[in-house]
PyMOL Python script that loads the backbone (N, CA, C, O; Angstrom):
from pymol import cmd

cmd.read_pdbstr("""\
ATOM      1  N   MET A   1     184.886  85.116 -94.188  1.00  0.00           N
ATOM      2  CA  MET A   1     184.548  84.822 -95.222  1.00  0.00           C
ATOM      3  C   MET A   1     185.167  84.203 -96.048  1.00  0.00           C
ATOM      4  O   MET A   1     186.050  85.009 -96.344  1.00  0.00           O
ATOM      5  N   THR A   2     185.382  83.057 -96.821  1.00  0.00           N
ATOM      6  CA  THR A   2     186.129  82.631 -97.923  1.00  0.00           C
ATOM      7  C   THR A   2     184.995  83.037 -99.124  1.00  0.00           C
ATOM      8  O   THR A   2     183.768  82.980 -99.042  1.00  0.00           O
ATOM      9  N   ARG A   3     185.915  83.507-100.369  1.00  0.00           N
ATOM     10  CA  ARG A   3     185.387  83.907-101.402  1.00  0.00           C
ATOM     11  C   ARG A   3     185.843  82.903-101.997  1.00  0.00           C
ATOM     12  O   ARG A   3     186.859  82.304-101.645  1.00  0.00           O
ATOM     13  N   VAL A   4     184.733  82.451-103.510  1.00  0.00           N
ATOM     14  CA  VAL A   4     185.369  81.317-104.127  1.00  0.00           C
ATOM     15  C   VAL A   4     184.432  81.139-105.841  1.00  0.00           C
ATOM     16  O   VAL A   4     183.235  80.903-106.007  1.00  0.00           O
ATOM     17  N   ARG A   5     185.180  81.289-106.565  1.00  0.00           N
ATOM     18  CA  ARG A   5     184.695  81.260-108.154  1.00  0.00           C
ATOM     19  C   ARG A   5     184.493  79.995-108.688  1.00  0.00           C
ATOM     20  O   ARG A   5     185.189  79.004-108.469  1.00  0.00           O
ATOM     21  N   LEU A   6     183.626  80.061-109.316  1.00  0.00           N
ATOM     22  CA  LEU A   6     183.176  79.018-110.491  1.00  0.00           C
ATOM     23  C   LEU A   6     184.654  78.343-111.274  1.00  0.00           C
ATOM     24  O   LEU A   6     185.429  79.229-111.635  1.00  0.00           O
ATOM     25  N   ARG A   7     185.083  77.011-111.546  1.00  0.00           N
ATOM     26  CA  ARG A   7     186.402  77.517-112.507  1.00  0.00           C
ATOM     27  C   ARG A   7     185.682  77.224-113.866  1.00  0.00           C
ATOM     28  O   ARG A   7     186.303  77.742-114.794  1.00  0.00           O
ATOM     29  N   ALA A   8     184.706  76.639-114.212  1.00  0.00           N
ATOM     30  CA  ALA A   8     184.103  76.796-115.441  1.00  0.00           C
ATOM     31  C   ALA A   8     183.354  78.063-115.569  1.00  0.00           C
ATOM     32  O   ALA A   8     182.606  78.431-114.663  1.00  0.00           O
ATOM     33  N   PRO A   9     183.511  78.717-116.602  1.00  0.00           N
ATOM     34  CA  PRO A   9     182.602  79.441-117.135  1.00  0.00           C
ATOM     35  C   PRO A   9     181.177  79.101-117.311  1.00  0.00           C
ATOM     36  O   PRO A   9     180.909  78.147-118.040  1.00  0.00           O
ATOM     37  N   VAL A  10     180.183  79.793-116.706  1.00  0.00           N
ATOM     38  CA  VAL A  10     178.700  79.545-117.478  1.00  0.00           C
ATOM     39  C   VAL A  10     178.149  80.350-118.258  1.00  0.00           C
ATOM     40  O   VAL A  10     178.648  81.472-118.181  1.00  0.00           O
ATOM     41  N   GLU A  11     177.435  80.267-118.886  1.00  0.00           N
ATOM     42  CA  GLU A  11     176.324  80.930-120.086  1.00  0.00           C
ATOM     43  C   GLU A  11     175.054  81.521-119.033  1.00  0.00           C
ATOM     44  O   GLU A  11     174.762  80.746-118.122  1.00  0.00           O
ATOM     45  N   ALA A  12     174.444  82.558-119.082  1.00  0.00           N
ATOM     46  CA  ALA A  12     173.664  83.222-118.228  1.00  0.00           C
ATOM     47  C   ALA A  12     172.734  83.966-119.132  1.00  0.00           C
ATOM     48  O   ALA A  12     173.189  84.655-120.045  1.00  0.00           O
ATOM     49  N   GLN A  13     171.221  83.836-118.878  1.00  0.00           N
ATOM     50  CA  GLN A  13     170.169  84.789-119.490  1.00  0.00           C
ATOM     51  C   GLN A  13     169.304  85.204-118.480  1.00  0.00           C
ATOM     52  O   GLN A  13     168.770  84.411-117.704  1.00  0.00           O
ATOM     53  N   GLN A  14     169.052  87.064-118.441  1.00  0.00           N
ATOM     54  CA  GLN A  14     167.962  87.361-117.143  1.00  0.00           C
ATOM     55  C   GLN A  14     166.618  86.951-118.549  1.00  0.00           C
ATOM     56  O   GLN A  14     166.536  87.085-119.770  1.00  0.00           O
ATOM     57  N   VAL A  15     166.047  86.586-117.794  1.00  0.00           N
ATOM     58  CA  VAL A  15     164.464  86.338-118.652  1.00  0.00           C
ATOM     59  C   VAL A  15     163.721  88.303-118.579  1.00  0.00           C
ATOM     60  O   VAL A  15     163.595  89.104-117.653  1.00  0.00           O
ATOM     61  N   THR A  16     163.452  88.350-119.842  1.00  0.00           N
ATOM     62  CA  THR A  16     162.749  89.677-120.037  1.00  0.00           C
ATOM     63  C   THR A  16     161.691  89.504-120.529  1.00  0.00           C
ATOM     64  O   THR A  16     161.441  88.333-120.813  1.00  0.00           O
ATOM     65  N   VAL A  17     160.503  90.670-120.878  1.00  0.00           N
ATOM     66  CA  VAL A  17     159.666  90.007-121.632  1.00  0.00           C
ATOM     67  C   VAL A  17     159.674  89.901-122.991  1.00  0.00           C
ATOM     68  O   VAL A  17     158.757  89.373-123.621  1.00  0.00           O
ATOM     69  N   ASP A  18     160.898  90.486-123.603  1.00  0.00           N
ATOM     70  CA  ASP A  18     161.245  90.860-124.884  1.00  0.00           C
ATOM     71  C   ASP A  18     161.564  89.154-125.247  1.00  0.00           C
ATOM     72  O   ASP A  18     161.128  88.626-126.270  1.00  0.00           O
ATOM     73  N   ASN A  19     162.488  88.344-124.106  1.00  0.00           N
ATOM     74  CA  ASN A  19     162.854  87.051-124.939  1.00  0.00           C
ATOM     75  C   ASN A  19     162.541  86.233-123.955  1.00  0.00           C
ATOM     76  O   ASN A  19     163.520  85.860-123.308  1.00  0.00           O
ATOM     77  N   LEU A  20     161.655  85.878-123.660  1.00  0.00           N
ATOM     78  CA  LEU A  20     160.815  84.478-123.338  1.00  0.00           C
ATOM     79  C   LEU A  20     160.969  83.612-123.936  1.00  0.00           C
ATOM     80  O   LEU A  20     161.741  82.758-123.501  1.00  0.00           O
ATOM     81  N   ASP A  21     160.250  83.390-125.345  1.00  0.00           N
ATOM     82  CA  ASP A  21     160.473  82.444-125.855  1.00  0.00           C
ATOM     83  C   ASP A  21     161.694  81.877-126.741  1.00  0.00           C
ATOM     84  O   ASP A  21     161.643  80.873-127.452  1.00  0.00           O
ATOM     85  N   ALA A  22     162.881  82.787-126.540  1.00  0.00           N
ATOM     86  CA  ALA A  22     164.182  82.811-126.826  1.00  0.00           C
ATOM     87  C   ALA A  22     164.874  81.788-125.642  1.00  0.00           C
ATOM     88  O   ALA A  22     165.619  80.815-125.762  1.00  0.00           O
ATOM     89  N   VAL A  23     164.331  82.406-124.534  1.00  0.00           N
ATOM     90  CA  VAL A  23     165.119  81.897-123.354  1.00  0.00           C
ATOM     91  C   VAL A  23     164.559  79.965-123.278  1.00  0.00           C
ATOM     92  O   VAL A  23     165.096  78.866-123.144  1.00  0.00           O
ATOM     93  N   ALA A  24     163.353  80.470-123.441  1.00  0.00           N
ATOM     94  CA  ALA A  24     162.501  78.779-122.830  1.00  0.00           C
ATOM     95  C   ALA A  24     163.506  78.226-124.530  1.00  0.00           C
ATOM     96  O   ALA A  24     164.505  77.799-123.951  1.00  0.00           O
ATOM     97  N   ALA A  25     163.735  78.060-125.641  1.00  0.00           N
ATOM     98  CA  ALA A  25     164.353  77.431-126.430  1.00  0.00           C
ATOM     99  C   ALA A  25     165.607  77.472-126.034  1.00  0.00           C
ATOM    100  O   ALA A  25     166.210  76.565-126.607  1.00  0.00           O
ATOM    101  N   TRP A  26     166.403  78.162-125.238  1.00  0.00           N
ATOM    102  CA  TRP A  26     168.117  77.931-124.855  1.00  0.00           C
ATOM    103  C   TRP A  26     167.623  77.001-123.756  1.00  0.00           C
ATOM    104  O   TRP A  26     168.419  76.065-123.812  1.00  0.00           O
ATOM    105  N   MET A  27     166.994  76.814-123.059  1.00  0.00           N
ATOM    106  CA  MET A  27     166.788  76.034-121.743  1.00  0.00           C
ATOM    107  C   MET A  27     165.508  74.476-122.394  1.00  0.00           C
ATOM    108  O   MET A  27     164.660  73.846-121.763  1.00  0.00           O
ATOM    109  N   GLU A  28     165.797  74.414-123.337  1.00  0.00           N
ATOM    110  CA  GLU A  28     164.960  73.302-124.042  1.00  0.00           C
ATOM    111  C   GLU A  28     163.572  73.391-123.013  1.00  0.00           C
ATOM    112  O   GLU A  28     163.392  72.390-122.319  1.00  0.00           O
ATOM    113  N   GLY A  29     162.682  74.404-122.881  1.00  0.00           N
ATOM    114  CA  GLY A  29     161.947  74.683-121.827  1.00  0.00           C
ATOM    115  C   GLY A  29     160.741  74.963-122.556  1.00  0.00           C
ATOM    116  O   GLY A  29     160.455  74.661-123.714  1.00  0.00           O
ATOM    117  N   THR A  30     160.048  75.621-121.648  1.00  0.00           N
ATOM    118  CA  THR A  30     158.356  76.453-122.700  1.00  0.00           C
ATOM    119  C   THR A  30     158.350  77.575-121.598  1.00  0.00           C
ATOM    120  O   THR A  30     159.032  77.775-120.593  1.00  0.00           O
ATOM    121  N   VAL A  31     157.153  78.316-122.284  1.00  0.00           N
ATOM    122  CA  VAL A  31     156.861  79.422-121.659  1.00  0.00           C
ATOM    123  C   VAL A  31     155.450  78.996-121.391  1.00  0.00           C
ATOM    124  O   VAL A  31     154.707  78.322-122.105  1.00  0.00           O
ATOM    125  N   VAL A  32     155.185  79.652-119.941  1.00  0.00           N
ATOM    126  CA  VAL A  32     153.905  79.213-119.298  1.00  0.00           C
ATOM    127  C   VAL A  32     153.568  80.750-118.743  1.00  0.00           C
ATOM    128  O   VAL A  32     154.178  81.804-118.566  1.00  0.00           O
ATOM    129  N   GLY A  33     151.695  80.021-118.512  1.00  0.00           N
ATOM    130  CA  GLY A  33     151.007  81.347-118.058  1.00  0.00           C
ATOM    131  C   GLY A  33     150.751  82.546-119.663  1.00  0.00           C
ATOM    132  O   GLY A  33     150.903  83.767-119.696  1.00  0.00           O
ATOM    133  N   VAL A  34     150.447  81.859-120.497  1.00  0.00           N
ATOM    134  CA  VAL A  34     150.708  82.699-121.922  1.00  0.00           C
ATOM    135  C   VAL A  34     149.482  83.167-122.150  1.00  0.00           C
ATOM    136  O   VAL A  34     149.237  83.787-123.185  1.00  0.00           O
ATOM    137  N   ARG A  35     148.302  82.867-120.959  1.00  0.00           N
ATOM    138  CA  ARG A  35     147.031  83.696-121.095  1.00  0.00           C
ATOM    139  C   ARG A  35     147.178  85.078-119.971  1.00  0.00           C
ATOM    140  O   ARG A  35     146.360  85.978-119.780  1.00  0.00           O
ATOM    141  N   LEU A  36     148.244  84.909-119.470  1.00  0.00           N
ATOM    142  CA  LEU A  36     148.733  86.099-118.802  1.00  0.00           C
ATOM    143  C   LEU A  36     149.595  87.642-119.383  1.00  0.00           C
ATOM    144  O   LEU A  36     150.213  87.636-120.448  1.00  0.00           O
ATOM    145  N   LEU A  37     149.544  88.319-118.903  1.00  0.00           N
ATOM    146  CA  LEU A  37     150.216  89.337-119.123  1.00  0.00           C
ATOM    147  C   LEU A  37     151.605  89.262-119.448  1.00  0.00           C
ATOM    148  O   LEU A  37     152.226  88.599-118.617  1.00  0.00           O
ATOM    149  N   PRO A  38     152.479  89.838-120.620  1.00  0.00           N
ATOM    150  CA  PRO A  38     153.893  88.914-120.590  1.00  0.00           C
ATOM    151  C   PRO A  38     154.371  88.946-119.201  1.00  0.00           C
ATOM    152  O   PRO A  38     154.663  87.983-118.491  1.00  0.00           O
ATOM    153  N   LYS A  39     154.418  90.611-118.830  1.00  0.00           N
ATOM    154  CA  LYS A  39     155.145  90.698-117.622  1.00  0.00           C
ATOM    155  C   LYS A  39     154.985  89.305-116.388  1.00  0.00           C
ATOM    156  O   LYS A  39     155.781  88.957-115.516  1.00  0.00           O
ATOM    157  N   ASP A  40     153.926  88.863-116.678  1.00  0.00           N
ATOM    158  CA  ASP A  40     153.132  87.586-115.575  1.00  0.00           C
ATOM    159  C   ASP A  40     153.662  86.301-116.205  1.00  0.00           C
ATOM    160  O   ASP A  40     152.989  85.282-116.050  1.00  0.00           O
ATOM    161  N   ARG A  41     154.667  86.251-116.818  1.00  0.00           N
ATOM    162  CA  ARG A  41     154.800  84.730-117.593  1.00  0.00           C
ATOM    163  C   ARG A  41     156.110  84.300-117.399  1.00  0.00           C
ATOM    164  O   ARG A  41     156.969  85.170-117.255  1.00  0.00           O
ATOM    165  N   ALA A  42     156.506  82.853-117.360  1.00  0.00           N
ATOM    166  CA  ALA A  42     157.633  82.769-116.629  1.00  0.00           C
ATOM    167  C   ALA A  42     158.468  81.468-117.639  1.00  0.00           C
ATOM    168  O   ALA A  42     157.770  80.996-118.536  1.00  0.00           O
ATOM    169  N   VAL A  43     159.313  81.144-117.552  1.00  0.00           N
ATOM    170  CA  VAL A  43     160.224  79.930-118.464  1.00  0.00           C
ATOM    171  C   VAL A  43     160.380  78.916-117.887  1.00  0.00           C
ATOM    172  O   VAL A  43     161.298  78.936-117.067  1.00  0.00           O
ATOM    173  N   ARG A  44     159.582  77.585-118.034  1.00  0.00           N
ATOM    174  CA  ARG A  44     159.690  76.460-117.626  1.00  0.00           C
ATOM    175  C   ARG A  44     160.459  75.323-117.921  1.00  0.00           C
ATOM    176  O   ARG A  44     160.234  74.739-118.981  1.00  0.00           O
ATOM    177  N   PHE A  45     161.168  74.988-117.302  1.00  0.00           N
ATOM    178  CA  PHE A  45     162.583  73.859-117.833  1.00  0.00           C
ATOM    179  C   PHE A  45     162.503  72.973-116.741  1.00  0.00           C
ATOM    180  O   PHE A  45     162.004  73.190-115.636  1.00  0.00           O
ATOM    181  N   THR A  46     163.206  71.655-117.287  1.00  0.00           N
ATOM    182  CA  THR A  46     163.800  70.886-115.996  1.00  0.00           C
ATOM    183  C   THR A  46     164.865  70.633-116.217  1.00  0.00           C
ATOM    184  O   THR A  46     165.449  70.419-117.279  1.00  0.00           O
ATOM    185  N   ASN A  47     165.312  70.650-114.793  1.00  0.00           N
ATOM    186  CA  ASN A  47     166.854  70.371-114.544  1.00  0.00           C
ATOM    187  C   ASN A  47     167.103  69.212-114.332  1.00  0.00           C
ATOM    188  O   ASN A  47     166.239  68.335-114.310  1.00  0.00           O
ATOM    189  N   ARG A  48     168.651  68.973-114.090  1.00  0.00           N
ATOM    190  CA  ARG A  48     169.391  67.354-114.733  1.00  0.00           C
ATOM    191  C   ARG A  48     168.788  66.658-113.305  1.00  0.00           C
ATOM    192  O   ARG A  48     169.139  65.479-113.284  1.00  0.00           O
ATOM    193  N   ASP A  49     168.221  66.914-112.449  1.00  0.00           N
ATOM    194  CA  ASP A  49     167.409  66.286-111.174  1.00  0.00           C
ATOM    195  C   ASP A  49     165.872  65.659-111.095  1.00  0.00           C
ATOM    196  O   ASP A  49     165.194  65.091-110.239  1.00  0.00           O
ATOM    197  N   HIS A  50     165.680  66.164-112.733  1.00  0.00           N
ATOM    198  CA  HIS A  50     164.493  66.125-113.159  1.00  0.00           C
ATOM    199  C   HIS A  50     163.456  67.134-112.618  1.00  0.00           C
ATOM    200  O   HIS A  50     162.272  67.122-112.955  1.00  0.00           O
ATOM    201  N   TRP A  51     163.936  67.899-111.860  1.00  0.00           N
ATOM    202  CA  TRP A  51     162.523  68.791-111.144  1.00  0.00           C
ATOM    203  C   TRP A  51     162.481  69.925-112.206  1.00  0.00           C
ATOM    204  O   TRP A  51     163.410  70.328-112.906  1.00  0.00           O
ATOM    205  N   GLU A  52     160.913  70.437-112.156  1.00  0.00           N
ATOM    206  CA  GLU A  52     160.658  71.791-113.054  1.00  0.00           C
ATOM    207  C   GLU A  52     160.989  73.137-112.603  1.00  0.00           C
ATOM    208  O   GLU A  52     160.423  73.440-111.553  1.00  0.00           O
ATOM    209  N   GLN A  53     161.673  73.939-113.055  1.00  0.00           N
ATOM    210  CA  GLN A  53     161.822  75.108-112.430  1.00  0.00           C
ATOM    211  C   GLN A  53     161.124  76.287-113.241  1.00  0.00           C
ATOM    212  O   GLN A  53     160.833  75.982-114.398  1.00  0.00           O
ATOM    213  N   ASP A  54     160.775  77.696-112.802  1.00  0.00           N
ATOM    214  CA  ASP A  54     160.327  78.159-113.675  1.00  0.00           C
ATOM    215  C   ASP A  54     161.429  79.602-112.838  1.00  0.00           C
ATOM    216  O   ASP A  54     161.942  79.710-111.723  1.00  0.00           O
ATOM    217  N   ALA A  55     161.400  80.354-113.876  1.00  0.00           N
ATOM    218  CA  ALA A  55     162.350  81.683-113.719  1.00  0.00           C
ATOM    219  C   ALA A  55     160.923  82.699-114.109  1.00  0.00           C
ATOM    220  O   ALA A  55     159.908  82.113-114.487  1.00  0.00           O
ATOM    221  N   ASN A  56     160.920  83.455-114.052  1.00  0.00           N
ATOM    222  CA  ASN A  56     159.623  84.308-113.926  1.00  0.00           C
ATOM    223  C   ASN A  56     160.668  85.932-114.345  1.00  0.00           C
ATOM    224  O   ASN A  56     161.794  86.109-113.881  1.00  0.00           O
ATOM    225  N   VAL A  57     160.093  86.745-115.105  1.00  0.00           N
ATOM    226  CA  VAL A  57     160.796  87.700-115.587  1.00  0.00           C
ATOM    227  C   VAL A  57     161.450  88.680-114.711  1.00  0.00           C
ATOM    228  O   VAL A  57     160.942  89.282-113.766  1.00  0.00           O
ATOM    229  N   GLY A  58     162.877  88.768-115.245  1.00  0.00           N
ATOM    230  CA  GLY A  58     163.542  89.680-114.122  1.00  0.00           C
ATOM    231  C   GLY A  58     164.468  88.815-113.537  1.00  0.00           C
ATOM    232  O   GLY A  58     165.632  89.155-113.324  1.00  0.00           O
ATOM    233  N   GLN A  59     164.015  87.716-113.266  1.00  0.00           N
ATOM    234  CA  GLN A  59     164.923  86.719-113.004  1.00  0.00           C
ATOM    235  C   GLN A  59     166.382  85.720-113.990  1.00  0.00           C
ATOM    236  O   GLN A  59     166.256  85.375-115.165  1.00  0.00           O
ATOM    237  N   TRP A  60     167.680  85.436-113.105  1.00  0.00           N
ATOM    238  CA  TRP A  60     168.382  84.837-114.003  1.00  0.00           C
ATOM    239  C   TRP A  60     168.441  83.548-114.417  1.00  0.00           C
ATOM    240  O   TRP A  60     168.455  83.010-113.310  1.00  0.00           O
ATOM    241  N   ILE A  61     168.478  82.804-115.066  1.00  0.00           N
ATOM    242  CA  ILE A  61     169.357  81.049-115.511  1.00  0.00           C
ATOM    243  C   ILE A  61     170.039  81.239-116.179  1.00  0.00           C
ATOM    244  O   ILE A  61     170.154  81.877-117.226  1.00  0.00           O
ATOM    245  N   VAL A  62     170.929  80.278-115.190  1.00  0.00           N
ATOM    246  CA  VAL A  62     172.175  80.077-115.106  1.00  0.00           C
ATOM    247  C   VAL A  62     172.421  78.417-115.789  1.00  0.00           C
ATOM    248  O   VAL A  62     171.994  77.319-115.432  1.00  0.00           O
ATOM    249  N   ARG A  63     173.129  78.762-116.686  1.00  0.00           N
ATOM    250  CA  ARG A  63     173.182  77.309-117.339  1.00  0.00           C
ATOM    251  C   ARG A  63     174.546  76.614-117.275  1.00  0.00           C
ATOM    252  O   ARG A  63     175.527  77.352-117.188  1.00  0.00           O
ATOM    253  N   PHE A  64     174.747  75.189-117.308  1.00  0.00           N
ATOM    254  CA  PHE A  64     176.140  74.685-117.433  1.00  0.00           C
ATOM    255  C   PHE A  64     175.873  73.834-118.415  1.00  0.00           C
ATOM    256  O   PHE A  64     174.708  73.608-118.744  1.00  0.00           O
ATOM    257  N   ALA A  65     176.960  73.229-119.035  1.00  0.00           N
ATOM    258  CA  ALA A  65     177.414  72.298-120.602  1.00  0.00           C
ATOM    259  C   ALA A  65     175.841  71.516-120.409  1.00  0.00           C
ATOM    260  O   ALA A  65     174.836  71.893-119.806  1.00  0.00           O
ATOM    261  N   LEU A  66     176.048  70.602-120.991  1.00  0.00           N
ATOM    262  CA  LEU A  66     174.885  69.207-121.135  1.00  0.00           C
ATOM    263  C   LEU A  66     175.585  68.485-120.266  1.00  0.00           C
ATOM    264  O   LEU A  66     176.766  68.159-120.382  1.00  0.00           O
ATOM    265  N   VAL A  67     174.751  68.197-119.265  1.00  0.00           N
ATOM    266  CA  VAL A  67     174.948  66.794-117.875  1.00  0.00           C
ATOM    267  C   VAL A  67     174.015  65.688-118.524  1.00  0.00           C
ATOM    268  O   VAL A  67     172.788  65.752-118.593  1.00  0.00           O
ATOM    269  N   GLU A  68     174.585  64.963-118.851  1.00  0.00           N
ATOM    270  CA  GLU A  68     173.268  63.769-118.933  1.00  0.00           C
ATOM    271  C   GLU A  68     172.523  64.093-120.056  1.00  0.00           C
ATOM    272  O   GLU A  68     171.299  64.052-119.925  1.00  0.00           O
ATOM    273  N   GLY A  69     173.059  64.456-121.302  1.00  0.00           N
ATOM    274  CA  GLY A  69     172.188  64.782-122.460  1.00  0.00           C
ATOM    275  C   GLY A  69     171.033  66.122-122.075  1.00  0.00           C
ATOM    276  O   GLY A  69     170.260  66.493-122.958  1.00  0.00           O
ATOM    277  N   ARG A  70     171.019  66.553-121.168  1.00  0.00           N
ATOM    278  CA  ARG A  70     169.705  67.802-120.781  1.00  0.00           C
ATOM    279  C   ARG A  70     171.244  69.059-120.035  1.00  0.00           C
ATOM    280  O   ARG A  70     172.353  68.980-119.507  1.00  0.00           O
ATOM    281  N   ARG A  71     170.195  70.120-120.527  1.00  0.00           N
ATOM    282  CA  ARG A  71     171.161  71.345-120.419  1.00  0.00           C
ATOM    283  C   ARG A  71     170.829  71.595-118.528  1.00  0.00           C
ATOM    284  O   ARG A  71     169.744  71.498-117.955  1.00  0.00           O
ATOM    285  N   HIS A  72     171.763  71.827-118.116  1.00  0.00           N
ATOM    286  CA  HIS A  72     171.904  71.591-116.012  1.00  0.00           C
ATOM    287  C   HIS A  72     171.187  73.532-115.656  1.00  0.00           C
ATOM    288  O   HIS A  72     172.093  74.359-115.755  1.00  0.00           O
ATOM    289  N   GLY A  73     170.538  73.816-115.492  1.00  0.00           N
ATOM    290  CA  GLY A  73     170.376  75.320-115.114  1.00  0.00           C
ATOM    291  C   GLY A  73     169.671  75.098-113.559  1.00  0.00           C
ATOM    292  O   GLY A  73     169.347  74.147-112.848  1.00  0.00           O
ATOM    293  N   PHE A  74     169.652  76.406-113.508  1.00  0.00           N
ATOM    294  CA  PHE A  74     169.143  76.871-111.916  1.00  0.00           C
ATOM    295  C   PHE A  74     168.888  78.543-111.820  1.00  0.00           C
ATOM    296  O   PHE A  74     169.674  79.295-112.395  1.00  0.00           O
ATOM    297  N   VAL A  75     167.967  78.967-111.210  1.00  0.00           N
ATOM    298  CA  VAL A  75     167.281  80.179-111.252  1.00  0.00           C
ATOM    299  C   VAL A  75     168.142  81.019-109.944  1.00  0.00           C
ATOM    300  O   VAL A  75     168.554  80.460-108.927  1.00  0.00           O
ATOM    301  N   LEU A  76     168.250  82.124-110.184  1.00  0.00           N
ATOM    302  CA  LEU A  76     169.102  82.826-109.552  1.00  0.00           C
ATOM    303  C   LEU A  76     167.755  84.385-109.506  1.00  0.00           C
ATOM    304  O   LEU A  76     167.062  84.717-110.467  1.00  0.00           O
ATOM    305  N   SER A  77     167.751  84.915-108.406  1.00  0.00           N
ATOM    306  CA  SER A  77     167.159  86.523-108.403  1.00  0.00           C
ATOM    307  C   SER A  77     168.292  87.321-108.724  1.00  0.00           C
ATOM    308  O   SER A  77     169.427  86.905-108.492  1.00  0.00           O
ATOM    309  N   PRO A  78     168.036  88.651-109.338  1.00  0.00           N
ATOM    310  CA  PRO A  78     168.850  89.782-110.052  1.00  0.00           C
ATOM    311  C   PRO A  78     169.738  89.774-108.864  1.00  0.00           C
ATOM    312  O   PRO A  78     170.821  89.337-109.253  1.00  0.00           O
ATOM    313  N   GLU A  79     169.786  90.032-107.692  1.00  0.00           N
ATOM    314  CA  GLU A  79     170.597  90.055-106.312  1.00  0.00           C
ATOM    315  C   GLU A  79     171.616  89.485-106.432  1.00  0.00           C
ATOM    316  O   GLU A  79     172.743  89.855-106.762  1.00  0.00           O
ATOM    317  N   VAL A  80     170.996  88.095-106.018  1.00  0.00           N
ATOM    318  CA  VAL A  80     171.817  86.717-106.042  1.00  0.00           C
ATOM    319  C   VAL A  80     172.728  86.606-107.141  1.00  0.00           C
ATOM    320  O   VAL A  80     173.836  86.074-107.068  1.00  0.00           O
ATOM    321  N   PHE A  81     172.188  87.164-108.232  1.00  0.00           N
ATOM    322  CA  PHE A  81     173.401  87.034-109.327  1.00  0.00           C
ATOM    323  C   PHE A  81     174.275  87.812-109.445  1.00  0.00           C
ATOM    324  O   PHE A  81     175.293  87.630-110.113  1.00  0.00           O
ATOM    325  N   ASP A  82     173.951  88.950-108.705  1.00  0.00           N
ATOM    326  CA  ASP A  82     174.942  90.339-109.420  1.00  0.00           C
ATOM    327  C   ASP A  82     176.070  89.894-108.217  1.00  0.00           C
ATOM    328  O   ASP A  82     177.259  90.208-108.262  1.00  0.00           O
ATOM    329  N   ALA A  83     175.562  89.255-107.354  1.00  0.00           N
ATOM    330  CA  ALA A  83     176.600  89.038-105.594  1.00  0.00           C
ATOM    331  C   ALA A  83     177.802  87.744-106.142  1.00  0.00           C
ATOM    332  O   ALA A  83     179.012  87.651-105.936  1.00  0.00           O
ATOM    333  N   MET A  84     176.888  86.901-106.869  1.00  0.00           N
ATOM    334  CA  MET A  84     177.807  85.596-107.595  1.00  0.00           C
ATOM    335  C   MET A  84     178.704  85.272-108.549  1.00  0.00           C
ATOM    336  O   MET A  84     179.452  84.296-108.615  1.00  0.00           O
ATOM    337  N   PHE A  85     178.497  86.575-109.596  1.00  0.00           N
ATOM    338  CA  PHE A  85     178.702  86.575-110.897  1.00  0.00           C
ATOM    339  C   PHE A  85     179.588  87.888-111.489  1.00  0.00           C
ATOM    340  O   PHE A  85     179.089  88.935-111.076  1.00  0.00           O
ATOM    341  N   VAL A  86     180.674  88.091-112.278  1.00  0.00           N
ATOM    342  CA  VAL A  86     181.229  88.975-112.949  1.00  0.00           C
ATOM    343  C   VAL A  86     180.464  88.663-114.454  1.00  0.00           C
ATOM    344  O   VAL A  86     180.456  87.488-114.821  1.00  0.00           O
ATOM    345  N   THR A  87     180.053  89.326-115.014  1.00  0.00           N
ATOM    346  CA  THR A  87     179.499  89.382-116.423  1.00  0.00           C
ATOM    347  C   THR A  87     180.147  89.789-117.061  1.00  0.00           C
ATOM    348  O   THR A  87     180.649  90.868-116.743  1.00  0.00           O
ATOM    349  N   GLU A  88     180.563  89.075-118.506  1.00  0.00           N
ATOM    350  CA  GLU A  88     181.349  89.169-119.204  1.00  0.00           C
ATOM    351  C   GLU A  88     180.565  89.166-120.879  1.00  0.00           C
ATOM    352  O   GLU A  88     179.823  88.271-121.285  1.00  0.00           O
ATOM    353  N   VAL A  89     180.944  90.333-121.609  1.00  0.00           N
ATOM    354  CA  VAL A  89     179.767  89.843-122.558  1.00  0.00           C
ATOM    355  C   VAL A  89     180.862  89.497-123.702  1.00  0.00           C
ATOM    356  O   VAL A  89     182.004  89.957-123.700  1.00  0.00           O
ATOM    357  N   SER A  90     180.393  88.703-124.583  1.00  0.00           N
ATOM    358  CA  SER A  90     181.174  87.864-125.843  1.00  0.00           C
ATOM    359  C   SER A  90     180.549  88.282-127.245  1.00  0.00           C
ATOM    360  O   SER A  90     180.979  87.783-128.285  1.00  0.00           O
TER     361      SER A  90
END
""", "prot")
cmd.dss("prot")
cmd.show_as("cartoon", "prot")
cmd.util.cbc("prot")
cmd.orient("prot")
């Protein structure tokens, strides 16, 4: 197996009960499920391919730079995120 690294650094945030609104703003998205318990809510955003994605509490959103005027991001489980990325706190 060949291991590869991304050449450009990415930004990532793990969605928590405490940061739902901040992560939604960071991705230019919204919090969905506001009538549900906070642990059951999600952050919904539109990626550069114009698909809506939901990130549930506990999942990670990985964000690249602006592409065509939109934040490009995708959702990963904690296990996949830990296997793919090394966290550097700035």
